[in-house]
N, C-alpha and C positions, 0 to 999 in steps of 0.2 A: 445864182437864181432858185428859189425853191416853187417847187409848184407841187400841189396837194389833190388827189381828184377821189373825190367815193362813191360809188354807186352801188346801187344793190349786187348783191353775189355772195357762190359758195366759196368755204374754205379753200384758199390758194395753197399751192402744197410745189414744189421746188421745179416740180416735174413741166405744171402750168405755167408758173413765172417766169421759165425758159420757154418755153411754146409759144408765148405770148412774145417775147422778144425775138425770137426767130422771123415771128410772125412780121413785126414789126420794122424788121432787116431786110426784110424780103422788099418796099418800099424807101426803105436809106441804108445804099449800099456804102453805107459812110460807118455803120455800126458794127462795133465788136465786142461780146462781152462776154463776161468771167461765167462760171459757174455758181445756180443760186447756191444758196445757205438759207438754212434755219439757225436763227440767231433771239439771243434773247435783247431785246431794245428798252430797258429800263423795266417797264411794271410787263410788258410784252413778248410776246413771241409773235416775231417776224420773218420772211423770207428776204433778204438781201441778196443786191446782185447788183454788180462795177461794170458799165461798161461807159467804153467812150463813142461820139460822133461827131457829128461837126454842127458849131453854133449857127446860131439864123447869122443871116449876112449882115452886113457892118454898114449902118448909114455912112458912114464916115470910109474906108476901106474899101470896102464892097466885097470882102475877104471873109469866109465862114473860118472863123478860129478852132480847135478839137478843144470837144469840152470830156471832164468825165463826170457822171451820173452814179451816183448813189441813189438806186434805190428802194425804197421801203416798200414790201406790201403788207398790211394787218386784214388782222376780222375779226369782225364780230358783232352774233346776230344776222347777222344775213348782210351786212353791209361789208364793201372791201373797202380799204383808203390806201391810195399807190402816194407816197410820197416819194418823190423826186429832188435830190439837192446835187444842182449841176455848179462848176469853175470849169472855168479853164484849165486845160493841162497845165498841170508845172506851181498850181497855186495850191498853197496847203491849207488846208480847210479842216483836217481830219478833228482837229477838237472842237470846233466848235459844231460841225456834223453829224460827232457823236451825239454833244451837249441834245441839240434839236432831238434826232431824232429819238434820243431817251427821255425826253421831255412829253413825245406824240401822246394825249389822250383822247378815249372816247367822250365825247360829253353824251 
């Protein structure tokens, strides 16, 4: 699943992205994250962090499968774009998600 949220904000840092995930983990005890890092994604600088959590409850099985999320946080001109690329743990979408993150452009 791919989600993109754009909102007004200031330049993110690895510390601010990490702090935001810690706040998110306070209400989601299944969330476990790596350390955020500054990366180059296509023509953009971004903060990237990978975390795991439990996905939405399946309407068929009633279970919440473990998902891995690659989060990219982009900034330009007072706007912050948070791009979450998630898939079930064990599914290999590395190449596809790399192409998606590198194709992000501000309009």
